[in-house]
C-alpha positions in Angstrom: 0.1 -0.3 -0.2 1.4 3.4 -1.2 1.3 6.3 1.5 -0.1 9.6 0.3 2.0 12.6 1.4 -0.3 15.6 2.2 1.5 19.3 1.6 0.3 21.8 3.9 -2.2 24.5 2.7 -0.3 27.4 1.5 3.1 25.5 0.8 4.8 27.6 -2.0 4.5 25.7 -5.6 7.7 24.1 -6.4 9.1 25.6 -9.7 10.0 23.3 -12.5 12.9 23.9 -14.7 13.1 21.6 -17.8 16.9 21.7 -17.5 19.1 18.2 -17.1 22.4 18.7 -15.6 25.0 16.5 -17.0 26.5 14.5 -13.7 29.8 14.9 -15.0 29.8 18.6 -15.7 27.8 19.4 -12.3 29.0 22.8 -11.7 28.3 24.1 -15.3 24.7 22.9 -14.9 24.3 24.7 -11.7 25.6 27.8 -13.2 22.5 27.0 -15.6 19.8 26.6 -12.9 21.2 29.6 -10.7 20.9 31.9 -14.1 16.6 30.8 -14.0 16.4 30.6 -10.6 18.7 33.8 -9.3 18.3 36.1 -12.1 19.5 39.2 -10.4 22.5 37.6 -9.5 25.6 39.1 -11.2 27.5 35.9 -13.0 30.7 37.4 -13.0 30.2 37.5 -8.8 28.7 33.9 -8.7 31.0 31.7 -6.7 30.3 27.7 -6.4 31.9 24.7 -4.3 31.3 21.4 -5.1 30.7 19.0 -2.3 32.7 15.5 -2.6 31.0 13.9 0.5 28.2 12.3 -1.2 27.8 8.5 -2.0 25.5 8.6 -5.1 23.9 12.3 -5.6 26.2 15.2 -6.8 25.8 18.7 -4.7 27.2 22.1 -5.4 26.8 25.5 -3.6 26.3 28.6 -5.6 26.2 32.1 -4.1 27.6 35.7 -4.9 30.8 37.3 -3.3 29.2 39.7 -1.2 26.0 37.2 -0.4 27.9 34.4 1.4 24.6 33.6 3.5 22.4 33.4 0.4 23.7 29.7 -0.5 21.7 27.7 -3.0 22.3 24.0 -3.1 21.9 22.3 -6.1 21.5 18.6 -6.0 22.0 16.2 -8.6 20.3 13.0 -8.3 22.8 10.0 -9.0 22.1 8.0 -11.8 19.2 5.8 -11.8 18.2 6.4 -8.1 14.9 7.3 -9.1 14.7 3.5 -9.5 14.6 3.1 -5.6 13.2 7.0 -4.4 9.8 8.2 -5.6 11.3 11.4 -6.5 7.3 13.0 -6.3 7.3 11.9 -2.7 10.5 13.3 -1.7 9.5 16.7 -2.8 6.1 16.5 -0.8 8.7 15.3 2.0 10.6 18.2 2.1 7.8 20.6 1.7 6.1 19.2 4.9 9.3 18.8 6.4 10.1 22.7 5.6 6.3 23.5 7.0 7.4 22.2 10.2 10.7 23.7 10.7 12.9 20.4 10.1 14.2 21.1 6.7 15.1 23.9 4.4 13.2 25.9 1.6 13.1 23.9 -1.6 13.5 26.5 -4.5 12.9 24.4 -7.6 13.3 21.2 -9.5 14.7 20.2 -12.5 14.5 17.3 -14.7 17.5 15.1 -12.6 17.5 17.1 -9.3 16.6 20.0 -7.0 17.7 23.2 -5.7 17.2 24.2 -2.1 18.2 26.9 0.8 21.9 25.9 2.6 21.2 25.6 6.5 24.4 25.6 8.2 24.7 22.8 11.1 26.2 19.8 11.7 25.5 16.4 10.2 24.8 13.8 12.9 27.1 11.3 13.6 27.0 7.2 14.6 27.3 8.7 18.2 24.8 11.2 17.7 22.2 8.8 16.3 22.3 6.9 19.5 22.1 9.9 22.0 19.0 9.0 23.9 18.3 13.2 24.4 18.5 13.1 20.6 16.6 10.2 19.5 13.8 11.6 21.9 13.7 15.0 19.8 13.8 13.2 16.5 10.6 11.3 17.9 8.9 14.5 19.2 9.2 16.2 16.0 8.0 13.3 14.0 4.9 13.1 15.7 4.6 16.8 15.8 4.8 16.6 11.8 2.7 14.0 11.8 -0.2 15.4 14.0 0.5 19.2 12.6 0.6 19.9 16.1 3.7 21.8 17.0 4.2 24.4 19.5 5.9 28.0 18.5 9.8 27.2 18.6 9.3 23.4 19.2 10.9 22.0 16.0 14.2 19.8 16.0 16.2 22.6 14.1 15.6 24.6 17.1 15.9 22.1 20.0 19.1 20.7 18.3 20.5 24.1 18.0 19.9 24.6 21.9 21.5 20.7 22.6 25.1 19.9 23.0 25.2 19.2 18.8 25.5 22.7 17.6 28.3 23.7 20.2 30.6 20.4 18.4 33.6 21.0 16.3 33.0 20.9 12.7 30.2 22.6 11.8 29.3 22.1 8.2 30.2 25.6 6.5 31.2 26.3 2.7 34.7 27.3 3.3 
């Protein structure tokens, strides 16, 4: 049985660009997308950073020199990953999580990927996912996301910032 994911009312419509990005020329494709998504950005001031830790997806951060806090991440899906990932449900899940303060804003999709907001923070490691306090926060947040019963300031992202995780060394950054 397939689960239907309901996007919250008032969620922004996700723009879709008919662009295919070659996985071997991800930065060039990301720049093409940024020209569509952020036409006001000066192409001569555009900076990119290729993230290389992914297993199947390719990821590029794009920003302009004078606004390093406004970063667009361009994720190009790995070859054939659509065989085991339902991309429509992934987009809906992204919107639901964002509406509940648990994911960045999704800017657009394209033929083989998505563009979304960069949010600084820590990736959870092996020890983190075993931490009972974080497990409880994750469970509580999942419950609130499913039921829609979220109190102001009671999101996983906000709670994690207040916990010991955000004070660890190794925070994810663009430089």
